[in-house]
N, C-alpha and C positions, 0 to 999 in steps of 0.2 A: 143536695143531690136526691132526688126521689123518683120512684118508677113512673110518676106521673109526668115526668118531663116529656113533652112532646117530640123532642128530637132523639129520645131513645129508640134504637131500631134493634130488632131481634132477628138474626138471619139464621139459617139452617146450618146444619153441622158442617156442610160441604163447602161453606163459603167462609169459614172460620180458619185461623192459622193452625190451631191444635187440633181441630176435627170436632171437638166437644165444647167450645166455648161460645158465649153469647157476645155480640157486639153492641157496645153503648156509646152512643155519640153525646159528648157533654159540651155544653157552651161555657167557655171561659171569658168573663170579661176583660175589655182592653187594659184595666188596671192590673190584671194578673200578668198578662203578657204585653208590656208596653211597647215592644218592638214592632208589633203588628198594628198598622193603621188602619184597623176596622173595629166596629162596635164590639163584634164577638168573632171568636176563632173556634171553629169546629176542631176537636181533638178526638181521635178514636183510639179507645184501649179496649183490650180483650177483657171480657167479664167471664167468670165461671163461678159456679155454686160450691166448686171443690176448693180445697185448701191449696192454695197456690204452691208452697213448697214441696208438697208431695205429689205434685200433678205430673212431674215426669216419671217417677216410678210406677204410678198408677196407671199412666199411659203405656209404659212398657209391658206391664203385666197385662192389661187389657189387650194389647196387640198379640201376645204370646197366646192368651185364652181364645181369642177370636181365630187364630190360625189353627189350634188345637180342637176346636168345637167339632169339626167334620170327622174327628176321630173319636167322638164319644162312644158310638157303638162298640168299637173295637175295644177301648178302654173297659167299658162295663162287661164286655165280654170275657175279659180277662180273669174276672171274678169266678166265672164258671170253670174257666181254664184251671186256676188255682184249685178250686175246690175238688174238681174231679182228679186232677194231679194228684193231689194230697191223698185221696182215698186209694188210688190205683198204687201208688208208691208204697203206701202202708201193707197193702196185700202182699207184696213182694218181701217186704222187711218183716213181715210178721214172726217168722222163726227167729231171726236175729235178735229183735226186741225181746222175745219171750226169753232167750238164753241169756242176753245180757244183764237183764233187770231182775230175773229169777221168777218169772211169772210161773206158776203152777198151771196143769192142764185145765183146771176148773176156772181160774181167774183170768186165763189168756183172752178170753172172749171180749174182755173188758178194754183191750187195746182198741177194739173196733167200736164197741157199744158205747163207751163213755162218751165218744164224739157224736154218735148217732142220736142219743137221748138229748143232748142238749140242743144240738142243732135242730132237730125236729120239735123239741118242745119249744123253742122261742122264735120260731118262724113266724107264727101268727102275730105275736105282739110286735116284732121287728117290722112286718109288713104294714101294720096298721099305723105305728109311730111314723113310718115313711110316709103314708098317705097324709097324714095330719101336719108334720113337721118339715117335710121335704125329703124326697128320697136321695137327693145328693148328700144332706147332711148324715143320714143314717149309713149311706153307703161308705162315705169316707171315715165315718167312726169306726165301722166294721173292719176296715183294712188295717186301721192302727191297732185295734183289739186282737184281731187275728194273727199280724205279725209279731206283736209283743209276746203272745202266749205261745207262738210257734217256736220263737227262739228260747223260752224258759223251758219249754218241753225238752229241747235238745240237751239240756243239763240235767235231766231227771236221773236219780240214782236208786230210785226204788219203784217197785208197781204202783204204790199208792201216789206219790208224786207224779208219776206218768199219768195216771189215770185222771187226778184232779185237774192237771194242766191242759190235758187232752180235752176234758169237758169244758173247760173255760175256752179253749180254742173254738169249739163248736159254736159257741154265742155268737164270735166274731163272724162266722160263716152265716150264721142264720140272719145276721144284719145286712150281709152283702148280697146274697143270692137273690132273694125275693125283691130287693130294692133295685137291682140290676133290671129285673123283669120290669118292675114298675117303671123305670126310666125309659126302657124301650117302648113299652105300650103307650106312654104319654107323649113320647116324642114322634114316634112313627105312626101314622094314622092306620086303621084297619083298612086293608088291602094289600096290593103288591108290595108296598114299602114296608109293612110290619111284616109279612110273610118273609120278604128277603132278610130282615135284620134277625127274625127269630132263627132263620137258617144259619146265619153267620154265629149267633149265639151258641146254638147246639153244635155248630162245627168246631166251635173253641173248645167246648166239653170234650168232644171226640179226641181233639188234639191233646187235650190234657190228659186223657187216658193213654195215649202213646208216650208222651213226655214222661208221665209218672212211671210206668213200667221200665223203660229204658234208663231214667234217672236214678231210680232206686237200685236197679241192678248195677249199673256203673258205680255209683257213690258207695254201695256195701263191698264191692270188689276193691275199690280204691282206698276208701277211707272206712267210715262206720254208718250205722244207721243215723245217727244224730245229726248228719249233714242234710239229710232229707228234710228235716223241719228247719234247719237254719236256712236251706235255700228258699223253702216256701215262705219264711218270715221276710228274708231280704225281697223277694219278689213281691209280697204284699206292700212292704213300704214304698217300693217303686211304683206300684199301682195307685197308692195314696197320691202321689205327686202328680202322676199321670191325670188321675180322676179330679184333683183340684183344678187343674189346668184346663181339661178337656170337657168336663160337665158343666154346663151353664146353670147358673143360679137361677132359680125360679121360686117366688113366694108360694107358700102353700095355699090351694084354692079353697080350702074348706072354710066355714064361718070362724072368725076369730073372737070366739066368746067363751063363757064358761062351759058351754055344751060341747066345746072342742077339747076339753081337757082329756086326759089319757083315762080309760075306763079302768080303774085300778082292780075293782073286784073281778071285773071279766078277765083282765091281763093275768092276775094272779091263778084264778081257777083253771083258766085255758092252758097256761103254761105248766102247771102242776098236773093236770090230768093227762096232757101230751106226754109229759115225762114218764109218769106212771105206766101209761099204756105201751109207749114204745120201749119201756124198760122190760115190761112184762114180754112182748114179741121177741125182743133181741135176747133175752135171757132164758124163755121158756124152755126152748129145745134141750139146753144143756142142764139146767136145773130141774125141770119137771114141770109141766104145766099146771100140775095141781099141787105143787110142793108149797111148804110153808114160806119158802124164799120168794115166790112169785104170786100165788093166788090173793094173798092180802094186798098186794101192790096193785093187781088188776082191780080188786074190789074198791080200793081207794080211787082209783083213776076213773071208774065208772061213776061212782058217787060225784066226785068233782065234775066230771062232765055234765052230769045232769044238773048240778048247781050252776055251771057255767050257762047252760042253756036257759035256766029260769031266770038268772040274773039279766041275761042279754034281753029276753023278751019281756020282763016285767019291769025291772028297776032303773035301767039307764036309757038316757035320750040319745046318746051317741055311741052305740055298741061297738067294742072292738071287732066284731064280727057281723056285719049287717046280714040281716037273714034275707034281704032281698037278692043277695048273691046267689043263694041256692035256688032261687025261683027262675034263675037263667037256665034253661034247658041245655044250652050248649056247655055251660061250666059244670053243673051237676053231673051231666052224663059223661063228660070228658073226665071228670074227677074219678069216677067209678072205674071207667076204662084204664085209667093210669095205674090204678092199685094192681090190677092184673098184669098190665104191660110191664110194670117195674119189677113185679114178683117174679115174673117168667124170665126177665132179663137177668136178675140176680142169680136165679137157679141155673141158667144156661152157663154163665160165666164161671160160676162156682164149680160145676161138675167137669166142665172143659177143662178147668185149670188142673183140677184133681187127676184128670186122664192124663194130661201132657206129663205131669210129674210122676204120679204112681203108677201108671200104666205104661206109658211109652218111655218113661225114665229121662225125661227132660229136666235140665237145671232151672234154677230160677231165671237166670238171662236167657236161656234157650226158650223157656216158656214166653218170656216177654217178646222175645222176637217172632215167636209163633202168633201172637197177637197182633203183630205189627201191621200185617196186611189187612186185618180186620179193621183197625182203628183208621188206616189211611184210607181204606175204600169208605169208611163212613163219613169222613170229612168230605170226600169227593162227591158222595151221594147226597149229602145235606146241602151242598152248595149248589148242585144240579136242581135239587127240589125247591130251593129258594126261587128259582126263576120259573119252574114248571107248575108248582102249586097254585100260584096266582091266577093261573087260567082256568080253575075249576071252582065250581060253586059250592060242591058238596065234598066233605072229606071223610063221610062215614064209610064209603067204600075203601079208602085208603087204609083207614084203621083195621077194618075186618080182615082185609088182605094181608096186612102187617101181623096179625095173629097166627094166620095159615102158615106164612113163610118161618115164622119163628118156631112153630110147632114142627115143622119139616126139618128145621135145621137141628132141633133137639133129638129127634128120631135118627137124624144121620150120624150124629155122634155116638148115640147109644150103641152103634154096631162097630166101633173101634175096637181093635185088638192090639196087643204089644207089638205085633211086627207090622202093624198098618203104617204106610207112608205118609207123611204129613200132607203131600201133595193130591192125596186121594179124598177119602173121606173128611178129614179134619179141615183142610183148606177149602173144600167145596161147602162143607157145613158152615164154616165161618163166613163165607161169602153169602150164601143163602140167608144166615141170620142178618147180615148187613141190610139186605133188602127189607127184611121185616121190620128191622130197627127204624130205618128212615122212612119207610112208607106208613108207620103207626105213630112213632113218638112225636116227630115234628107236626103232623096234622093235629094230633090229640092236644099239643102244647098251644097252637094256633085257635083251636076250637075252644079251649077253656079260656083264653084272655080276649077274645075278639068282641064280645058283647058287653063287657063291664065297662061302667063309667070310669073317667079318668080318675076321680077321687078314691075309686076302689080298687084300682090296678095293683096297689101294693099288697093289699090283704088277698087278692085273688091269686097273684102270684106266690104268695106265702103259703095258701092253701093247696095250690098246685104243688109246690115243694113238699109241704107235710105229706101229701098223698105219696109222692116218691119215696120219702122216708119212712112211710107207714108199709107201704106195699112192697118194698125190698125185703125187710126181715121177715115179715109175714109170710111171704111167698117162699122165701128161702127155708124158713121152718118146717112148712108144709112138706116141700119136696125132700129135705134132709131127713124128715121123720120116716117118709116112705123108704128113702134109701137105707137108713139104718137097721129099721125093723124088718128088712126083707130078707137079710142074710146073717148067718153066725159065722163070725171070722174064727171062732175057736175051731172050727172044723177044719181049718187049713194051717194048724200050728205046725211051725218047723218046715213047712213044704212052701217055697217062694214062688213055684210056679203055681201051685193052687191058690196061694194068697192072692196073686195078680188076678186069677180068673174069679175069685170070689168078690174082690173089690171091684172088678169091671161090672160083674152083675149087679152089684149094689148100686153103682153109678148109673148103670143102665136103668135099673128101676126108677132112680131118682130122675132121669131125664125123660122117662115116660112120664112120670108125674109132671115134669115142666111142660110137656106137649099136652097133657089133659088140662093144666091150668090156662093154657092158651085158647083150647076148645071152649072151657067154661067162660072165659073172658070173651071170646067172640059171641057166644050165645047171648051174654048179658048185654054186651055193647049193641048188638043187633037190635035188641028189645028197647034199649034206654036211648041210644044217640037218635036224634030228630032225623027223619028221611028228608025233610025240607027245611033246614036251618033257617030261622028269621035273620035277615040282615047278613047273609053271606059275605064272604071276602070280596068276592067279585060284585056284589051288591053295593057293599060300601064303597068300593073304588068307584062304581058307576054313578052313585049318590054324589060323591064328591065333584065328580066331573059336571054332573048337571048343575049342582050349586054355582060352580065357577061360571057355566054358560049363562045362568039365570042373572048371576051378578053383572056380568058383561052386557046383557041385554038391557038391564036397568040403566046402567051407566050411560049407555048409548040413547036410549030414550030420554 
């Protein structure tokens, strides 16, 4: 039997018994089947390139995957949910972890910073590896890594063990979040579909903030802080299974040759420089911006960053960070805007949390419930914006408006007093902040991703996430410096009322700093963001429609 047999027929999958077999007709001589009084007898048997013994299991798995694929967006958005949930829950558990493991006041900052440093430091590398070897593979590996170290963290017995394992957990998150954005950007074309998908992704992040706050309060009250990490670990392993079933496998589209190998020198210098810079930003406020603990680290980070740029520009053919990305006006301007937006967001949440607890006297659980309305409203707004934004070609007005609303919200919180009712300035301030958050963050995210090529979406998502990681601690460092240097708490020694008044004065000045940061971000963004961006969302959608019409006309012709 050979493929040249003229009686071999190949039918489509729909005409075969198992859906993916070929049909082969083989002529058997009469000597083989003597009972038949003809020269030949046509016998039809199924043929498949797959190994027949495993055909049934593979068919079952393929059927499950085909049914799960429509859920891909929600599955990858769960990565954002877990990351935000993890961060918000640690905020509530900070005091319990500090007391349980014996952190002193100087080292307690590493409960947060150890995660931020590695998460931000490895984003660029993880994003580029996803572009080259498949976002699906890196995403799934990140879930396993994150889940494993989440479980190990829960068994920490010392500050050193906690910080080391927390840093390793951050590497897993750096593998998941940018590749999740890459999967969304490469699956959903620019236009209404991508806008809707990104609104779902952002909405899951807002939901993670809600669950993180409530989960931490409930678990700490009922059990211990350890279960926060165990819950995150279990959820991450569940996400791995869902991702394996729901995310379709696609072969990497880049050239599969030697030039496609990882840019090792660029990866090492980029990761090292980002770790040093984020370390400096995260610890400078507590340790001193010009101290021997921080300044040499900043110097090393800047030297490594310069070396990284030189390597990328002169030495490698396939750089880990293609410079063509920065020539996209939409991305470069949105990256600068996100630095201000995230710094302003972190400052607002920080001071509003302190006001709830130290000025208004709320417990951790009451504080979590106070933020519940903010998070629920954010989810609702992001869902609505996913349907509204595709109607607009320009997102610059949205981003600038968001800065204004955020600054107004900060000023509203600045005038809260110990006797202020939650349903007045605090609640209204949170709602105003939600409007500013939705009208700025989601449009900035869409703007950053919309013009990049598919093969660059992973690194673009990574750089966007890096901007979030750098902007948050840097903005927080600026406004906390304003707050701490504006009052002398020794003036209220022994007087509880005076102490609260001084605290509120300190927080008020910090919130004024948050508002000023928003004004500065508005001015810079107004200058940098293109007035008429090339190939906007609506243009992209219209272009796709025109191509479809053109194709139909050619077929008819």
